[in-house]
C-alpha positions, 0 to 999 in steps of 0.5 A, a space after each residue: 201537803 194534806 188536802 183541806 177538808 171541805 166546808 161544804 158538807 155532803 148529804 147522802 140520804 134524805 134522813 141526813 137532809 132532815 137531820 141537817 135542817 133540824 140541827 141548824 134550824 136557827 141558821 140559814 142553810 144553803 143546799 147546793 143540788 148538783 151533778 158530777 157531769 154538770 159544768 156550771 156546778 163545777 164552776 160554782 163549787 169553789 165559790 161555795 167553799 169560799 163563802 162557807 169560809 167567809 160566813 163561818 157559823 152564820 150560814 151553813 152550806 151543804 151539797 147534794 149529788 142528785 145521782 146519789 140522793 135522788 130521793 131528796 132532789 125529787 122531794 125538793 122538786 129539783 129540776 135543773 142543776 145547779 139549784 141552790 135552796 135556802 132554808 131557815 127554821 126547817 122551811 125553804 125560804 128561797 132558791 136560785 137556779 144556775 150559776 148566778 153568783 151575784 144573785 146567790 150572794 144577795 139571797 144569802 145576805 137577805 136571809 142570814 
């Protein structure tokens, strides 16, 4: 059985980050800043996939491995993992620190 393709797309460079925000300027974009060694990041990852499927085109989900794309993590002032940042119109409108699933969903509903 083939593995399903992830609905939460990886952003590997700062240029890709800028392009993703520009491409989806009219849509809420959720960026999950994570690290492979981060246990709470591993716990939240399946939920992000589930929400990406549920919200479809209403909300776009991306993930950034801070060890691969440290430039974007630094520019976005990410200090802890997981950090979820919410963008609309290319601007950050909110962020949530940690595996706070209820707060993440509330934030999505508030800005979608």
